[in-house]
Phi, psi and omega in degrees: 000139179297151188292331180290309175301323179297319179293317179296320177294324176299317178297320179299312182290331175293322174294320176298322177303316180292322178295317178296320178299313179299316180296322184288323186264348182294121182054040183216159178289133186282318187301310178295330175297314178301314185294309185290326177292322178291322176302320179299310180297316180295324181296323178300313182288325177296322177295320178294321177297319180294318179299320179293324179294325182276316181236088188301336184252016185275339186250149172290160183301330182290350180246009181255125180270154181269150174293146185239149172277174179299316179299319180293324175296322177296323177295322176294324178295322177296317176303315180295322180296318178296315181293322179301312179297319179301312184290324179299311178297317184294315183294320178294322177295313180294331179297321189256357182242151172298143181293335178291345170262320185295315182298314177298322178296316179297329182291345181280002183307316179299330178297315181290329174297318179296314179298320177296322178295325178291315185282321187266315185267356177075017178288150179252122180290144175282175178298322180292320177297318178298318177299317179298319179297315181296315180297318180297314180295320178295320178293325177297319177297318178301316178297322179294325177292321176296324178293324180299326178292339178259011178085010178256099181267109189302323187284345180226015177265118186292335180283328172296318178300318178300316182292321178294317178298319177297321179293319177296317178294327175296323177293320176298319178298322179295319177297320178292324176299320179300321177292313184295315184277340181261278185295318183282339173078023176288150171280154183299319183292329178293316178296313183297318183292308187285329178291328176290321180296313179289330176297319176301318179291326177293321182280343182302310178300324178295321179294320178295316178299321178295316181297321183271005177060047176289344177215167177294130187221162176270155177293155182247137176234126179290135178225149181300336183288345183295305176293333180293336175302307182291318184294318179293324178290321177299315180294316180300315181291322180296316178295322179297312179292326177297319178296317181294331181283346181293133185298334181264001185292137174259115187302319182297320179291320178301313181296320180294312181296325182292333177292349175298348176302332179296325178291325177296312179295318180299311180294319178297323177298321179287318186279317189260337183246008174066026179286150189247175174060043180296319181295330180291327183268338188303316179301322179293320179297313179296323177296319178297316180295321177296313180298317179297319180298316179296319181295322181286314181295323181296000000 
């Protein structure tokens, strides 16, 4: 598949991932949703590993994971710990906020990755990147003003804080991915497989604690969207990595097109969850996507 259609499909499935997440956690217990969705993703990779062990030539190279040393397993565990914290904040935020607010906030992750690269890695932003940052932040303020009209005050709403923290942790995870896939030389499938397996193990004690009522908890209802969370994310990431592996692929364009997932989540929130005032929020959403695109292309 050509890299542009692959990227657009990746954005579509990433938007579906956010819609499934919202459907799964709305008026539902978050911890079992996290656990069972992660079990689904980890089970897919464990099955592929088992199939490769039995039939070494049955799978394409893009689905075969590399053997790891003890140190490398610890690096995968660190990746899983970052993602675990990210998902906990994100899922609780998405549970209590309209998706038409949540998706645009989530879309700002590349901006924080860029800022982290400037602060941590010493990179210098270009004029276009700086313009993109300013437009994104201004659009974020615009979105907060639209939220205030609906009673969602960004500066004192704890669920907005959760979503922002989840987005920041996602940016940290992206920076760590750059290290793992770049300097450390891991293959994409190895990172994806092992971080999901260790993520399942991290969520297991929380699932046991929820089951045994170690804390006050909400009731849990099984929904079809729970396994679809993991499956849609697996497809989105596979298409994303497939696009990046294409020899003619332009990374900046891939990153920009993938941010189109925010439009999928935004539209889905209005159509499927009955969220209101879409036209009031749309300019801020488009501004965020424009700012992110400029920052990435720059």
